[in-house]
Each structure stands twice: as C-alpha cells, then as structure tokens.
C-alpha positions as CSV (number, residue, x, y, z in Angstrom):
1,M,0.0,0.0,0.0
2,T,1.3,3.5,-0.8
3,S,-0.1,6.6,0.8
4,T,0.4,10.3,0.6
5,V,-2.4,11.3,3.0
6,P,-2.0,14.8,4.4
7,A,-3.7,15.5,7.7
8,S,-6.3,17.7,5.9
9,L,-7.6,14.6,4.0
10,T,-8.4,12.6,7.1
11,R,-11.2,14.9,8.1
12,T,-14.8,14.1,7.2
13,A,-16.0,15.7,4.0
14,E,-17.9,18.8,5.1
15,G,-21.6,18.5,5.3
16,S,-21.6,14.8,4.8
17,A,-21.2,11.5,6.6
18,L,-19.1,10.4,3.6
19,Q,-15.4,10.0,4.8
20,A,-13.7,8.5,1.7
21,V,-14.3,7.1,-1.8
22,L,-12.5,3.9,-2.7
23,L,-12.4,3.0,-6.4
24,D,-11.5,-0.3,-8.1
25,M,-9.3,0.1,-11.2
26,D,-9.8,-2.3,-14.1
27,G,-13.2,-2.0,-15.6
28,T,-14.3,0.6,-13.1
29,L,-11.9,3.5,-13.5
30,V,-10.2,2.4,-16.7
31,D,-11.5,0.4,-19.6
32,T,-9.0,-2.5,-19.3
33,E,-11.0,-5.6,-18.4
34,G,-11.0,-6.4,-22.1
35,F,-7.3,-5.9,-22.2
36,W,-6.8,-8.6,-19.5
37,W,-8.9,-11.1,-21.4
38,D,-7.1,-10.4,-24.7
39,V,-3.8,-10.8,-22.9
40,E,-4.9,-14.1,-21.4
41,V,-6.1,-15.3,-24.8
42,E,-2.8,-14.4,-26.4
43,V,-0.6,-16.0,-23.7
44,F,-2.5,-19.2,-23.7
45,A,-2.4,-19.3,-27.5
46,D,1.4,-19.1,-27.3
47,L,1.1,-22.1,-24.9
48,G,-0.9,-24.0,-27.5
49,H,-4.4,-23.6,-25.9
50,R,-7.6,-21.8,-26.9
51,L,-9.6,-20.1,-24.2
52,D,-13.4,-20.5,-24.2
53,E,-15.3,-17.2,-24.1
54,A,-17.4,-18.6,-21.3
55,W,-14.4,-18.6,-19.0
56,R,-14.2,-14.9,-19.2
57,D,-16.9,-14.3,-16.6
58,V,-15.1,-16.7,-14.2
59,V,-11.8,-14.9,-14.2
60,V,-13.0,-11.2,-14.5
61,G,-12.2,-9.1,-11.5
62,G,-10.4,-11.8,-9.6
63,P,-6.9,-11.9,-8.1
64,M,-4.2,-12.9,-10.6
65,T,-3.4,-16.2,-8.8
66,R,-7.1,-17.3,-8.9
67,S,-7.5,-16.4,-12.5
68,A,-4.3,-18.0,-13.6
69,G,-4.9,-21.1,-11.6
70,Y,-8.4,-21.5,-13.0
71,L,-7.2,-21.1,-16.6
72,I,-4.4,-23.7,-16.0
73,D,-6.9,-26.1,-14.6
74,V,-9.4,-25.8,-17.5
75,T,-6.8,-25.9,-20.3
76,G,-4.4,-28.3,-18.8
77,A,-1.5,-26.0,-19.7
78,D,1.9,-27.2,-18.5
79,I,3.0,-24.1,-16.7
80,A,3.3,-23.0,-13.1
81,I,1.1,-20.3,-11.7
82,E,4.2,-18.2,-10.8
83,E,5.5,-18.4,-14.4
84,L,2.1,-17.7,-15.9
85,T,1.6,-14.6,-13.7
86,V,4.9,-13.1,-14.9
87,L,3.9,-13.7,-18.5
88,L,0.5,-12.1,-18.0
89,N,1.8,-9.1,-16.2
90,D,4.6,-8.6,-18.8
91,R,2.1,-8.7,-21.7
92,F,-0.4,-6.5,-20.0
93,E,2.2,-3.9,-19.0
94,K,3.3,-3.8,-22.6
95,R,-0.3,-3.4,-23.7
96,I,-1.1,-0.5,-21.4
97,G,2.1,1.3,-22.3
98,R,0.3,2.6,-25.3
99,G,-2.2,4.4,-23.1
100,V,-5.2,3.5,-21.0
101,P,-8.7,4.7,-21.8
102,L,-10.8,6.0,-18.9
103,M,-14.4,4.7,-18.4
104,P,-17.1,7.2,-19.3
105,G,-17.6,9.7,-16.4
106,A,-14.4,8.7,-14.6
107,A,-12.4,11.9,-15.3
108,R,-15.3,14.1,-14.3
109,L,-15.8,12.2,-11.0
110,L,-12.1,12.3,-10.1
111,A,-12.0,16.0,-10.7
112,E,-15.1,16.6,-8.6
113,L,-13.7,14.6,-5.7
114,A,-10.4,16.5,-5.9
115,V,-12.2,19.9,-5.9
116,H,-14.1,19.0,-2.7
117,E,-11.0,17.4,-1.1
118,V,-12.8,14.0,-0.6
119,P,-10.2,11.4,0.4
120,T,-9.9,9.0,-2.6
121,A,-8.1,5.7,-2.9
122,L,-7.5,3.2,-5.6
123,V,-8.0,-0.4,-4.4
124,S,-7.1,-3.1,-7.0
125,A,-6.4,-6.8,-7.2
126,S,-3.8,-5.9,-9.9
127,H,-0.1,-5.9,-8.8
128,R,1.8,-2.8,-7.8
129,R,3.7,-2.6,-11.1
130,I,0.5,-2.6,-13.1
131,I,-1.2,0.0,-10.9
132,D,1.7,2.4,-11.1
133,R,1.9,2.0,-14.9
134,V,-1.9,2.7,-15.2
135,L,-1.6,5.7,-13.0
136,D,1.2,7.1,-15.2
137,S,-1.6,7.6,-17.7
138,V,-4.5,8.4,-15.4
139,G,-2.6,10.6,-12.9
140,H,-1.1,9.6,-9.6
141,H,-2.3,12.9,-8.0
142,H,-5.9,11.7,-8.1
143,F,-5.3,9.2,-5.2
144,A,-3.8,9.9,-1.8
145,L,-3.7,6.2,-1.2
146,T,-3.4,3.0,-3.4
147,V,-3.7,-0.6,-2.4
148,A,-2.4,-3.3,-4.7
149,G,-3.3,-7.0,-4.8
150,D,0.3,-8.1,-4.1
151,E,0.6,-5.9,-1.1
152,V,-2.1,-7.5,1.0
153,T,-2.2,-11.0,2.6
154,R,-5.6,-11.8,1.1
155,T,-6.9,-9.9,-1.9
156,K,-10.4,-9.6,-3.3
157,P,-13.0,-11.1,-2.6
158,H,-11.5,-11.0,0.9
159,P,-12.3,-7.6,2.7
160,E,-8.7,-6.9,3.6
161,P,-7.9,-4.5,0.7
162,Y,-10.9,-2.3,1.6
163,L,-10.3,-2.5,5.3
164,A,-6.7,-1.4,4.7
165,A,-7.8,1.5,2.6
166,A,-10.4,2.7,5.2
167,A,-7.8,2.4,7.9
168,G,-5.3,4.3,5.9
169,F,-7.7,7.3,5.9
170,G,-8.7,6.8,9.5
171,A,-12.3,6.2,8.2
172,A,-15.1,4.0,9.3
173,P,-15.8,1.4,6.5
174,W,-19.5,2.1,6.6
175,R,-18.8,5.7,5.9
176,C,-16.7,4.8,2.8
177,A,-18.3,4.6,-0.7
178,V,-16.8,1.9,-2.9
179,I,-17.2,1.8,-6.7
180,E,-16.7,-1.6,-8.2
181,D,-17.5,-3.4,-11.5
182,T,-17.4,-7.1,-10.6
183,A,-19.1,-9.4,-8.2
184,T,-15.7,-10.3,-6.7
185,G,-15.0,-6.6,-5.9
186,V,-18.5,-6.0,-4.6
187,A,-18.1,-9.0,-2.3
188,A,-14.9,-7.7,-0.9
189,A,-16.3,-4.2,-0.3
190,E,-19.5,-5.4,1.3
191,A,-17.6,-7.9,3.6
192,A,-15.5,-4.9,4.8
193,G,-18.8,-3.1,5.7
194,C,-18.5,-0.4,3.0
195,R,-21.4,1.0,0.9
196,V,-21.2,-0.1,-2.7
197,V,-21.9,1.4,-6.1
198,A,-21.8,-1.4,-8.7
199,V,-21.1,-0.4,-12.3
200,P,-21.1,-3.8,-14.0
201,S,-18.5,-4.1,-16.8
202,V,-18.7,-7.8,-18.0
203,A,-21.2,-9.7,-15.9
204,P,-24.4,-8.4,-14.4
205,I,-24.7,-7.5,-10.7
206,A,-28.0,-7.4,-8.9
207,P,-29.0,-4.6,-6.5
208,A,-29.0,-5.5,-2.8
209,P,-29.3,-3.8,0.6
210,G,-26.4,-1.3,1.0
211,R,-25.6,-1.5,-2.7
212,V,-26.9,0.3,-5.8
213,V,-26.3,-0.6,-9.4
214,V,-25.9,1.9,-12.1
215,P,-25.0,1.5,-15.8
216,S,-22.2,4.0,-15.9
217,L,-20.0,6.4,-13.8
218,E,-21.8,9.1,-15.7
219,Q,-24.7,8.5,-13.2
220,V,-22.3,9.0,-10.2
221,D,-21.3,12.3,-8.6
222,L,-20.4,13.5,-5.1
223,A,-24.0,14.2,-4.2
224,F,-24.9,10.6,-5.2
225,L,-22.2,9.1,-3.1
226,R,-23.1,11.2,-0.1
227,R,-26.7,10.0,-0.3
228,L,-25.5,6.4,-0.5
229,I,-24.0,6.9,2.9
230,T,-26.7,8.9,4.7
231,E,-29.6,6.9,3.3
232,Q,-28.2,3.7,4.7
233,R,-27.7,5.0,8.3
C-alpha cells in the first residue's frame, strides 16, 4: 500500500457522513477488463491452448493467482502459476504502455472529488507494477492512497484491501463509498462493511441492501455518493 495522505484529507467531508471514496481500477476507472482477457487469450495461444469465451466471466475481477490457476486447470496447460503470472503481467504492462482509456464519467468524477477534497483511494487486485503504470496515464495525483493486490495478505474477494484503505484514511468502513464493476470486488467491499456502487463491466450485478447498481459512472457524482452513505444509516 502506498499513501500520501495529508492531515487535511483525514477529516470528514464537510456537510456529509461520507469519509472516503474507494475505487476499483480495471473495468471501473479504466476500460481494461477487455485488455486482460485479450492478454490471457494471447498468452494461452502461445502455450498452445484456446480459451473459451465462457471462462471470461469466471476470471474477471479476480486476483491474478485465482484467474491464472483456473485457466491452467481448465486448459491443462503445462505451466506453473508463478511463471504464468509473470507472462500475463509482462504482456499486460506492454499493452497499457500505449495508453489507458478512462471509463465514461471517470475523469469528471475524479475532478469533482479533488475539488471537494474528498479522500480518494485506488483499491485493485492488480499488482503494484500494473497499478503504477496505469496511474502514469490516469494521474497519480488523483489518489492519496493506493492498495495493490500483491501488497495484502488476502486480496479480493476478501475484505482486507478495503479495510486497509479505510484504515489508511482513519475512516469507518460504513462511511466509505466503494465503486466496483465485478461481483468479486463487490463481495470484498461489502464484507468490509462499505457502501457499494456497482457499475457492471462484463457480468451483471444485482441490487442489494447497502448496494446500488448503475449502468455508468456518468450517473455517479459526489451528491450521489453522499446520499448512498446517509440513506443507509
């Protein structure tokens, strides 16, 4: 976890019970879920295996070790998880080196959170090297704190990443709004006790208590996130 949290950012956002906004990266902030699948298809093709499109919903949003392990199991590829993880990260890092597209509404939301000095964190199952490369395009300055999947003992769907982010801000999890695009991420955030906005990218996510589902970040602004917290009290 990396943090540049000044004292001024640990205070509660004025006029709101909202204390922090915690954003997932792939498929939520940046349009890269398709990149990951393309990379997985390419790497397994090099290994002599063809991936079934139906497997995409299984691996989306999950930690690298889980996704890699699943694809090894279903294809029977003769490769260790550790070796496959390196191949996938190398290929993905090369792919995003050409630039990373933001999801619709992401730039506007990040700018609004910055103007109102709302503590904002990036919480991803991706490894640190990938997060840092993505933020080279998106802008490191948007996030006072980032949590990578290889910096926690247990990554999503375990709540540890979101608990770590809330603790880093000195915030109560139930006063943190999380924005996620996959069922894996939503499960992690809800297990941590956070309020969740789900913006499904690949597979559908159903509404539930403490969770709202919207089609795009274009429907999300600071007022929306503040209501998410106050209406669940």
